[in-house]
C-alpha positions in Angstrom: 2.0 -22.4 12.8 -0.7 -19.8 12.0 -1.4 -21.2 8.5 -5.0 -20.0 8.5 -6.2 -16.5 8.1 -6.9 -14.9 11.5 -8.4 -11.5 12.3 -5.7 -9.5 14.0 -7.5 -6.2 14.5 -11.3 -6.0 14.3 -11.1 -2.3 13.3 -14.2 -2.1 11.1 -12.8 0.9 9.2 -14.2 2.1 6.0 -11.2 1.4 3.8 -8.1 0.1 5.5 -4.9 0.1 3.4 -1.2 0.7 2.8 0.3 -1.3 5.7 3.9 -0.7 6.7 5.8 -2.9 9.1 8.6 -1.2 11.1 11.1 -4.0 12.0 12.9 -1.8 14.6 9.9 -0.9 16.7 7.7 -3.9 15.8 4.9 -1.6 14.9 2.4 -2.1 12.0 1.3 1.2 10.6 -1.8 1.2 8.5 -4.5 3.7 7.5 -8.2 4.2 6.8 -8.1 5.7 3.3 -11.6 7.1 3.7 -10.8 8.7 7.0 -8.1 10.8 8.7 -6.5 8.4 11.1 -3.2 6.5 11.0 -3.1 3.3 13.1 0.1 2.2 14.9 -0.4 -1.4 16.1 2.4 -2.6 18.5 2.6 -6.3 17.9 4.3 -7.4 21.2 1.7 -5.7 23.4 -1.3 -5.9 21.1 -2.1 -2.3 21.5 -3.4 -0.1 18.7 -3.0 3.7 18.8 -4.3 6.3 16.4 -2.8 9.5 14.9 -5.4 12.1 13.7 -4.2 14.0 10.7 -7.4 16.0 9.8 -7.2 15.1 6.1 -8.0 12.0 4.1 -4.9 9.9 4.3 -3.2 7.8 1.6 0.0 6.5 3.1 2.3 6.7 6.1 6.0 5.8 5.8 8.6 6.3 8.6 11.7 8.4 8.0 15.3 7.4 8.7 15.7 10.5 10.8 12.5 9.9 12.8 9.0 11.0 12.1 7.4 10.1 8.8 6.3 11.2 5.3 2.5 11.2 5.1 0.5 11.3 1.8 -2.6 13.2 2.5 -5.6 14.6 0.6 -3.8 17.9 -0.3 -0.3 16.5 -0.9 2.8 15.2 0.9 3.7 16.2 4.4 6.6 15.6 6.8 6.0 14.6 10.4 8.8 16.1 12.6 9.9 13.6 15.2 10.5 16.1 18.1 7.8 18.7 17.7 5.2 16.3 16.0 4.5 19.1 13.6 3.2 18.2 10.2 5.0 20.3 7.6 3.7 20.5 3.9 6.3 19.4 1.4 4.3 19.1 -1.9 0.8 20.0 -3.1 -0.1 17.7 -6.0 -3.1 19.5 -7.6 -4.1 22.6 -5.7 -6.7 23.5 -8.3 -8.3 20.1 -8.3 -9.4 19.3 -4.7 -10.8 15.9 -5.7 -7.4 14.6 -6.6 -5.8 12.8 -3.6 -3.1 10.3 -2.8 -4.1 6.6 -2.6 -0.8 4.8 -2.3 2.8 5.3 -1.1 6.0 3.3 -0.5 9.8 3.8 -0.6 12.5 2.3 -2.8 15.9 1.1 -1.5 17.4 4.6 -2.0 14.8 6.1 0.3 12.8 7.8 -2.4 9.0 8.0 -1.7 6.7 6.9 -4.5 3.0 7.7 -4.3 0.0 7.6 -6.6 -2.9 10.1 -6.8 -6.4 9.5 -8.2 -9.7 11.4 -8.8 -11.5 10.4 -5.7 -14.8 11.8 -6.9 -15.4 10.6 -10.5 -12.6 8.1 -11.1 -11.3 10.0 -14.2 -7.8 9.3 -15.5 -6.4 12.4 -13.8 -4.1 10.6 -11.4 -0.3 10.4 -11.5 2.6 8.5 -9.9 5.0 10.9 -8.1 8.5 10.4 -6.8 9.8 12.5 -3.9 13.5 12.5 -3.4 15.3 12.8 -0.1 15.9 16.5 -0.7 12.1 16.8 -0.9 12.0 17.6 -4.6 9.1 15.9 -6.4 8.5 14.9 -10.0 5.6 13.2 -11.8 6.8 9.9 -13.2 3.6 8.5 -14.8 0.5 10.5 -15.7 -3.1 9.9 -16.8 -3.5 7.0 -14.3 -6.9 6.2 -12.8 -6.3 4.3 -9.5 -2.5 3.8 -9.1 -2.8 1.4 -6.1 0.2 -1.0 -6.3 3.9 -0.3 -6.3 6.7 -2.8 -5.7 10.3 -3.7 -6.8 12.1 -6.9 -7.5 14.8 -8.1 -5.1 17.7 -6.1 -6.6 15.6 -3.0 -7.5 16.2 -3.3 -11.2 12.5 -3.8 -12.0 9.5 -1.9 -10.7 6.0 -3.3 -10.7 3.0 -1.1 -11.0 -0.8 -1.5 -10.7 -3.4 0.9 -12.1 -6.4 -1.1 -10.8 -9.0 -0.5 -13.6 -6.6 -1.9 -16.3 -6.5 -5.3 -14.5 -2.8 -5.5 -15.4 0.4 -5.5 -13.4 3.0 -3.8 -15.6 6.8 -3.9 -15.2 9.4 -1.3 -15.9 13.2 -1.5 -16.1 14.2 0.5 -13.0 17.4 2.5 -12.5 18.1 2.2 -8.7 20.5 5.2 -8.8 18.3 7.7 -10.6 14.8 6.2 -10.2 14.1 6.3 -13.9 11.6 3.9 -15.6 11.9 2.4 -19.0 10.6 -0.5 -21.2 7.0 -0.7 -20.0 5.6 -4.2 -20.4 2.7 -6.4 -19.0 4.0 -8.8 -16.4 0.7 -10.2 -15.2 -2.7 -10.3 -16.8 -5.4 -10.0 -14.2 -8.4 -9.9 -16.5 -9.7 -13.4 -15.6 -9.2 -13.0 -11.8 -11.9 -12.2 -9.3 -12.0 -8.5 -8.5 -9.3 -5.9 -9.3 -5.6 -5.8 -8.4 -5.0 -3.4 -5.6 -2.0 -3.1 -3.3 0.9 -5.5 -3.5 4.1 -6.5 -1.8 7.0 -8.9 -2.6 8.5 -11.8 -0.7 12.1 -12.9 -0.3 11.8 -15.2 -3.3 10.9 -12.3 -5.6 7.2 -13.3 -5.9 4.4 -10.7 -5.8 1.4 -10.8 -3.4 -1.5 -9.0 -4.8 -4.7 -8.0 -3.0 -8.0 -8.6 -4.9 -10.3 -5.6 -4.4 -13.9 -7.0 -4.5 -12.3 -10.4 -5.0 -12.0 -11.7 -1.4 -8.4 -12.9 -1.7 -4.7 -12.3 -1.9 -2.8 -14.2 -4.5 0.9 -14.9 -5.1 2.4 -14.5 -8.5 5.7 -15.1 -10.4 6.2 -11.8 -12.2 8.8 -13.4 -14.6 6.3 -16.0 -16.0 3.0 -14.4 -15.1 1.9 -17.6 -13.3 -0.3 -17.6 -10.3 1.3 -19.7 -7.5 -1.0 -19.5 -4.4 -4.3 -18.1 -3.3 -5.4 -17.0 0.2 -9.1 -16.6 0.6 -10.5 -14.1 3.1 -14.0 -13.8 4.6 -14.4 -10.3 3.3 -14.7 -9.0 -0.3 -12.8 -5.6 -0.1 -9.2 -6.7 0.2 -6.9 -3.7 -0.3 -3.2 -4.5 0.5 -0.7 -6.7 2.4 2.8 -6.5 3.8 5.1 -8.9 5.5 6.0 -8.4 9.2 6.6 -10.0 12.5 9.9 -10.7 14.2 10.9 -13.1 11.4 9.1 -11.3 8.6 7.1 -14.5 8.1 3.6 -13.1 8.8 1.5 -11.5 6.1 -0.7 -8.7 7.3 -3.7 -7.9 5.1 -5.9 -4.8 5.2 -9.5 -4.7 4.1 -12.5 -2.4 3.9 -16.3 -2.2 4.2 -16.7 0.9 1.9 -20.4 1.3 0.8 -21.3 -2.3 1.8 -25.0 -2.5 2.6 -26.5 -4.0 5.7 -27.0 -7.4 4.1 -23.4 -7.5 2.9 -22.1 -6.5 6.2 -24.1 -9.2 7.9 -22.3 -11.7 5.7 -18.9 -10.0 6.3 -18.9 -8.9 9.9 -15.1 -8.7 10.0 -14.9 -6.4 6.9 -12.6 -3.4 7.6 -10.3 -5.4 9.8 -6.7 -6.4 9.5 -6.0 -10.1 9.0 -2.9 -12.2 9.4 -1.5 -15.4 8.1 1.8 -17.3 8.0 1.9 -18.1 4.2 5.1 -20.3 4.4 7.5 -17.7 2.9 9.2 -14.6 4.4 9.1 -11.1 3.2 11.8 -8.4 3.4 12.2 -5.2 5.4 10.6 -2.1 3.9 12.8 0.9 3.3 12.1 4.2 5.1 12.1 7.6 3.6 15.7 9.0 3.6 14.7 12.7 3.7 
């Protein structure tokens, strides 16, 4: 049992994030949010390949039809499976080049949800967008600062959302047919925790796993009671996100960064910017793909 944190990929990227496990291909996709590369790590062979997209990248989610939806600096794009062409689908803020995507995931209906933020001054100019399978896009939440975490409960009747500077995880009633949100409430108070809440995922028991940005850990929470259940400490401070993967979905893959760490900090955190793995004793669930 791999019940201790291990370094899976010593990537040393600036800001790793938004991992996605493809159960069919056994590939872990993840990105460098301060770069323009998407990593595809094939678990059985241990090989890691990169896709260059020539823009700052926020998320990469495979499509049911092949290819992927990619959240980039200038908006949302579709990667065609046969031609490998990257086709623009949505430009978020064409007059505000500092606004870019930082997060992205899909719900059970195959809708893509992604958050934007002001990458320059961290002003509350961000938004949470939803792109439907027909490629129409609507803003769902506005005036966010760093909308980093998005997850749903097991039956997709609740959505959990993190705007990192608030140090809160909020919950909404979620309509799985329409994608509408209602009844906003605080599910977890993060104000006394080390660091800021960043990316999150959910396990098969309906518990949330939250990355601690500048907090050197991932923690497990009961969103119904707000209780912290488990803590996984990491040898790096900038923990960004996690996802379950592996053949049995019993491995937790954790992305990290080394963004703006000085030489002294890097000497103490030589593995910063790598991808870590642990078997935490609980399984996750398969991540939906984009249906468009």
